[in-house]
C-alpha positions in Angstrom: 107.7 81.5 119.0 106.5 84.3 116.8 103.8 84.0 114.3 104.8 83.7 110.6 103.9 86.8 108.6 103.3 86.6 104.9 104.1 89.5 102.5 100.8 90.7 101.1 102.4 91.6 97.8 104.5 88.5 96.8 103.2 85.9 99.3 106.7 85.1 100.6 107.3 84.4 104.2 108.8 87.4 106.0 112.0 86.6 107.8 111.5 87.7 111.5 114.8 89.6 111.7 113.7 91.8 108.7 110.5 92.7 110.6 111.8 96.1 111.4 110.0 97.6 108.4 107.8 100.4 109.7 104.1 99.6 109.2 103.3 103.2 109.1 104.5 103.4 105.5 102.5 100.5 104.1 100.1 99.6 107.0 100.7 96.0 105.9 103.3 93.3 106.3 105.7 93.4 103.4 109.0 91.7 102.8 112.1 93.7 102.4 112.1 93.4 98.6 108.5 94.6 98.2 109.1 97.3 100.8 111.7 98.9 98.6 109.4 98.8 95.6 106.6 100.3 97.7 108.8 103.1 99.0 110.0 104.0 95.5 106.4 103.9 94.2 105.3 106.2 97.0 108.2 108.6 96.5 107.5 108.8 92.7 103.9 109.5 93.3 104.8 112.3 95.7 107.2 113.8 93.1 104.5 113.8 90.4 101.8 115.4 92.7 104.2 118.2 93.6 104.6 119.2 89.9 101.2 120.8 89.6 
């Protein structure tokens, strides 16, 4: 029986079969929905920093 993980962004329970999200990106447990948001946010931040 695996421990229940909670998404630190929205507080929803993370479905175990979705637990393939690489922690290296966020270093936290996030659900799939918030993971997509985080990835887009990170990608946008990288794009802006390259425009110097």
